[in-house]
C-alpha positions as CSV (number, residue, x, y, z in Angstrom):
1,M,-46.1,33.6,53.6
2,D,-47.6,30.6,51.5
3,L,-46.1,27.6,53.5
4,I,-46.9,24.1,52.2
5,L,-47.1,21.5,54.6
6,P,-46.9,18.2,52.9
7,K,-48.9,15.2,54.2
8,D,-46.9,12.4,56.0
9,Y,-43.5,14.1,55.2
10,H,-40.6,12.3,56.9
11,P,-36.9,13.1,55.8
12,T,-34.9,10.0,54.9
13,L,-31.6,11.7,55.7
14,T,-30.2,13.0,58.9
15,I,-29.0,16.5,59.0
16,R,-25.4,15.5,58.9
17,D,-26.1,13.2,55.9
18,T,-28.0,15.9,54.2
19,E,-24.9,18.1,54.6
20,A,-22.7,15.4,53.1
21,A,-25.1,15.0,50.1
22,I,-25.0,18.7,49.6
23,V,-21.5,18.7,49.1
24,L,-21.7,15.9,46.6
25,I,-24.4,17.8,44.7
26,R,-22.5,21.1,44.6
27,E,-19.1,19.6,43.6
28,T,-20.6,17.3,41.0
29,F,-22.9,19.7,39.4
30,Q,-20.4,22.6,39.1
31,D,-17.8,20.2,37.3
32,R,-20.4,18.9,34.9
33,L,-21.6,22.5,34.2
34,A,-18.1,23.8,33.5
35,E,-17.4,20.7,31.2
36,G,-20.7,21.0,29.4
37,L,-20.5,24.7,28.7
38,G,-16.7,25.0,28.5
39,I,-16.5,27.7,31.2
40,Q,-14.0,28.4,33.9
41,R,-14.4,29.1,37.7
42,M,-13.7,32.7,38.7
43,S,-14.0,34.7,41.9
44,A,-16.8,37.3,42.1
45,P,-17.7,40.2,44.3
46,M,-20.4,40.2,47.1
47,F,-21.1,43.9,46.7
48,V,-20.7,46.6,44.0
49,E,-20.8,50.4,44.0
50,K,-24.4,51.7,43.3
51,D,-23.4,54.4,40.8
52,T,-21.9,51.7,38.3
53,G,-25.3,50.3,37.5
54,L,-23.9,46.8,37.9
55,N,-26.4,45.5,40.4
56,D,-29.4,43.5,39.3
57,N,-32.5,45.5,39.7
58,L,-34.7,42.2,39.7
59,N,-38.3,43.4,39.3
60,G,-37.4,47.1,40.0
61,V,-39.0,47.2,43.5
62,E,-36.7,45.1,45.6
63,R,-34.4,47.1,48.0
64,P,-30.7,46.1,48.0
65,V,-28.8,45.9,51.3
66,A,-26.7,49.0,51.2
67,F,-23.9,50.5,53.3
68,D,-21.1,53.0,53.1
69,M,-17.5,52.3,53.8
70,K,-14.8,54.3,55.5
71,A,-12.3,54.0,52.7
72,I,-14.5,55.6,50.1
73,P,-16.7,58.2,51.7
74,G,-19.7,59.5,49.8
75,D,-20.2,56.2,47.8
76,T,-23.1,53.8,48.4
77,I,-22.1,50.1,48.3
78,E,-24.8,47.5,47.6
79,V,-24.9,43.8,48.3
80,V,-25.5,42.2,44.9
81,H,-29.0,40.7,44.0
82,S,-27.3,38.7,41.4
83,L,-24.3,39.0,39.1
84,A,-26.1,39.3,35.8
85,K,-24.4,42.5,34.7
86,W,-21.0,42.0,36.4
87,K,-20.4,38.8,34.6
88,R,-20.7,40.4,31.2
89,L,-18.3,43.0,32.1
90,A,-15.9,40.4,33.5
91,L,-15.9,38.6,30.1
92,K,-14.2,41.7,28.7
93,K,-12.1,42.6,31.7
94,Y,-10.6,39.2,31.8
95,G,-10.1,38.6,28.1
96,F,-12.5,35.8,27.4
97,G,-12.7,34.8,23.7
98,M,-15.4,33.4,21.5
99,H,-17.4,30.5,23.2
100,Q,-15.3,30.9,26.4
101,G,-16.8,31.9,29.8
102,L,-17.0,31.8,33.4
103,Y,-19.0,30.5,36.4
104,T,-18.8,31.6,40.0
105,N,-20.5,31.2,43.4
106,M,-22.8,34.0,44.0
107,N,-24.2,34.8,47.5
108,A,-26.9,37.4,47.8
109,I,-29.4,38.9,50.2
110,R,-32.8,39.7,49.0
111,R,-34.3,41.2,52.1
112,D,-37.8,41.8,50.4
113,E,-38.3,38.2,49.4
114,D,-41.6,36.6,50.3
115,L,-40.7,33.6,52.2
116,D,-42.2,30.1,51.7
117,N,-41.0,26.5,51.0
118,F,-38.8,27.7,48.0
119,H,-37.8,31.2,48.9
120,S,-35.3,32.6,51.4
121,I,-33.6,36.0,52.0
122,Y,-30.3,34.2,51.3
123,V,-29.8,33.3,47.7
124,D,-26.9,31.0,46.7
125,Q,-26.5,30.2,43.0
126,W,-23.9,29.4,40.3
127,D,-23.8,32.5,38.1
128,W,-22.4,31.8,34.6
129,E,-21.7,33.7,31.5
130,K,-20.3,32.8,28.0
131,V,-19.2,34.8,24.9
132,I,-21.2,34.2,21.8
133,S,-21.3,35.9,18.3
134,K,-24.0,38.3,17.4
135,S,-25.3,35.8,14.7
136,E,-25.8,33.2,17.6
137,R,-28.3,35.4,19.3
138,N,-31.2,33.2,18.6
139,L,-33.5,30.6,20.0
140,D,-31.5,27.7,18.7
141,T,-28.5,28.8,20.8
142,L,-30.7,29.1,23.8
143,E,-32.3,25.7,23.5
144,V,-29.0,24.0,22.9
145,T,-27.6,25.7,26.1
146,V,-30.6,24.7,28.2
147,N,-30.2,21.1,27.1
148,Q,-26.4,21.3,28.2
149,I,-27.5,22.5,31.6
150,F,-30.3,19.8,31.9
151,K,-27.7,17.3,31.0
152,A,-25.4,18.4,33.8
153,I,-28.4,18.2,36.3
154,K,-29.3,14.6,35.1
155,E,-25.7,13.5,35.4
156,T,-25.6,15.0,39.0
157,E,-28.9,13.2,39.8
158,K,-27.3,9.9,38.7
159,E,-24.3,10.3,41.1
160,V,-26.6,11.2,44.0
161,A,-28.8,8.4,43.4
162,A,-26.0,6.0,43.3
163,R,-25.0,7.2,46.9
164,Y,-28.4,7.9,48.3
165,P,-30.8,5.6,46.2
166,S,-33.7,5.9,48.6
167,S,-33.3,9.7,49.1
168,T,-33.0,11.0,45.5
169,Y,-35.9,12.5,43.8
170,R,-36.0,11.3,40.2
171,L,-36.4,13.9,37.3
172,A,-37.7,13.6,33.8
173,D,-35.6,12.4,31.1
174,H,-35.9,15.4,28.8
175,V,-36.8,19.1,29.0
176,S,-39.6,20.6,26.8
177,F,-39.8,24.3,25.6
178,I,-42.8,26.6,25.4
179,T,-43.3,30.3,25.2
180,T,-45.2,32.6,27.8
181,Q,-47.5,33.6,24.9
182,E,-48.3,29.9,24.2
183,L,-49.2,29.5,27.9
184,E,-51.4,32.4,27.9
185,D,-53.2,31.2,24.7
186,R,-53.6,27.8,26.2
187,W,-54.9,28.9,29.7
188,P,-56.0,32.6,29.4
189,D,-58.1,32.4,32.6
190,L,-55.3,31.3,34.8
191,S,-52.5,33.5,36.5
192,P,-49.0,33.1,35.1
193,E,-48.0,31.2,38.3
194,E,-50.9,28.7,37.8
195,R,-49.9,28.3,34.0
196,E,-46.4,27.4,35.2
197,D,-47.8,24.8,37.6
198,K,-50.0,23.3,34.8
199,I,-47.3,23.0,32.3
200,A,-44.7,21.7,34.7
201,Q,-47.1,18.9,35.9
202,E,-47.8,18.0,32.3
203,E,-44.2,18.1,31.1
204,K,-42.3,17.4,34.3
205,A,-39.3,19.5,33.1
206,V,-39.9,22.6,30.9
207,F,-38.2,25.7,29.8
208,I,-40.5,28.7,29.6
209,M,-39.3,31.3,27.1
210,K,-39.8,35.0,26.4
211,I,-40.2,36.5,29.8
212,G,-40.5,40.3,30.3
213,D,-42.5,41.7,27.5
214,K,-46.2,42.3,27.5
215,L,-48.6,39.3,26.5
216,K,-51.2,39.9,23.8
217,R,-54.4,38.9,25.7
218,S,-53.7,40.4,29.2
219,G,-51.4,43.2,28.1
220,K,-49.2,42.4,31.0
221,P,-45.7,40.6,31.3
222,H,-45.8,36.9,32.4
223,D,-43.4,37.9,35.1
224,G,-41.0,40.9,35.7
225,R,-37.6,41.0,34.2
226,A,-35.1,43.8,34.4
227,P,-34.8,45.6,31.0
228,D,-31.0,45.7,31.0
229,Y,-29.5,42.2,31.0
230,D,-31.7,39.6,29.4
231,D,-33.2,40.0,26.0
232,W,-36.9,39.4,26.6
233,G,-37.3,37.6,23.4
234,L,-34.4,35.3,24.1
235,N,-34.6,34.3,27.8
236,G,-36.5,31.9,30.1
237,D,-36.8,29.8,33.2
238,L,-36.1,26.2,33.7
239,I,-38.6,24.6,35.9
240,F,-39.4,21.1,37.2
241,W,-42.7,19.5,38.6
242,Y,-42.0,18.8,42.2
243,E,-44.3,16.0,43.3
244,P,-43.5,16.3,47.2
245,L,-45.0,19.7,47.3
246,Q,-47.4,19.5,44.2
247,R,-45.8,22.8,42.8
248,K,-43.3,23.8,40.0
249,L,-39.8,24.4,41.2
250,E,-37.6,26.8,39.3
251,I,-34.0,26.0,39.1
252,S,-32.7,28.5,36.7
253,S,-33.4,31.9,35.1
254,M,-31.1,32.5,32.1
255,G,-31.0,34.1,28.6
256,I,-29.1,35.7,25.8
257,R,-28.1,39.1,26.9
258,V,-29.3,42.4,25.5
259,S,-27.8,43.9,22.4
260,E,-27.5,47.6,22.0
261,E,-30.7,47.5,19.9
262,S,-32.7,45.3,22.4
263,M,-31.4,47.3,25.4
264,R,-32.6,50.6,24.0
265,E,-35.9,49.2,23.2
266,Q,-36.4,47.5,26.6
267,L,-35.3,50.5,28.6
268,K,-37.9,52.6,26.8
269,K,-40.7,50.0,27.4
270,A,-39.8,49.8,31.0
271,G,-39.6,53.6,31.4
272,C,-35.9,53.3,32.4
273,E,-34.4,55.3,29.8
274,D,-32.4,57.2,32.4
275,R,-30.2,54.2,33.1
276,A,-28.6,54.6,29.6
277,S,-26.3,57.1,31.2
278,L,-24.8,54.6,33.7
279,P,-21.4,53.1,32.9
280,F,-22.4,49.6,32.3
281,H,-25.3,50.5,30.1
282,K,-23.2,53.0,28.0
283,M,-20.6,50.2,27.3
284,I,-23.5,48.0,26.0
285,L,-25.0,50.9,23.9
286,N,-21.6,51.7,22.4
287,G,-21.0,48.1,21.5
288,E,-18.0,47.8,23.9
289,L,-19.1,44.5,25.6
290,P,-19.2,41.1,24.1
291,Y,-22.5,39.4,23.2
292,S,-23.1,36.7,25.7
293,I,-25.5,34.2,27.2
294,G,-25.8,33.5,30.8
295,G,-27.8,32.8,33.9
296,G,-28.2,31.7,37.4
297,I,-28.7,28.2,38.8
298,G,-29.9,27.8,42.3
299,Q,-27.6,25.8,44.6
300,S,-29.9,25.2,47.4
301,R,-32.8,24.8,45.0
302,L,-31.0,22.0,43.2
303,C,-30.1,20.4,46.5
304,M,-33.7,20.6,47.6
305,L,-34.9,19.1,44.3
306,L,-32.5,16.2,44.2
307,L,-32.9,15.2,47.9
308,G,-36.7,15.5,48.0
309,K,-36.7,18.2,50.7
310,A,-40.0,20.0,51.6
311,H,-38.4,23.3,52.5
312,I,-35.2,25.2,51.3
313,G,-34.3,25.8,54.9
314,E,-33.4,22.0,55.1
315,V,-30.5,22.5,52.7
316,Q,-29.3,26.1,53.7
317,A,-28.8,28.1,56.8
318,S,-30.9,31.3,56.8
319,I,-33.2,33.3,59.0
320,W,-36.9,32.4,59.3
321,P,-39.9,33.7,61.2
322,E,-40.7,31.9,64.4
323,D,-44.2,30.9,63.3
324,M,-42.7,29.4,60.1
325,L,-40.0,27.4,62.2
326,K,-42.6,26.1,64.5
327,K,-44.8,24.8,61.7
328,C,-41.9,23.3,59.9
329,E,-40.8,21.4,63.2
330,E,-44.4,20.2,63.6
331,D,-44.2,18.8,60.0
332,H,-40.9,17.2,60.5
333,M,-38.9,19.5,58.4
334,Q,-35.2,19.7,59.6
335,I,-34.5,23.5,59.3
336,L,-30.9,24.2,59.5
């Protein structure tokens, strides 16, 4: 656990005021997001059947929380890691048309998460997905969408600052764009994590594009990405420089989703060609699902960012090791 203990940290809001601010942030942002992207709130599952292939495999090594159920003996049910695949299926199932889409509250358990100031085993985010045409599967569409999300964040910041002027962390006024290859070319001797810190500190808000494929110099991916939902050439992470902890803070991972061609190519690169036989993957390879763009936006992460909190446990209720709780208490962090 890499716990950062910021010097002279003193929260400006009580726990009850923090909870009220969390409500303001969540309600304001989801309204701005829905308006900006033209998407509709929908209900979503907390778990899916393993054999459908709908669960997010993340980096391919994280173990989902799994169980069986009395009513369907013999099936394994998994708590979702995210709803990346389910959402695209839902676009078809619920009859969404061109440039229409959905968002939902997603709650997940990631039991293999490495805990620190930003990471918890409990994940809460807005998952969203929107139908686009095949001709719109390009970087222009990606960048326009990122700017719409950034605008929703800035509008939320304005509302929070009006209510809590001395307790709102102020963000950059625009977001920059850079690829993972450009980062490696610029700082070849740094790790991907260090490169992200560097560019975030420099730009304050930046969208890092093209995550998942191997880089030219190192021959390794910038970061792991599952091969069966994002197109590795049309995705990215939205990150901010977070002065209180002197680190970058990732708010969103998103991207244009795989086409039948890019899924086939990425499954091969990842050595996961066996997934092509799963129901969800068959539908993509057969051209039965709409082309789409989508992503996840961390709810607790956004609250932490806008309220200037030092630990994600100050804006969400989860489980933490005793030694972490003790250190946080000593550093005046109000863990829920």
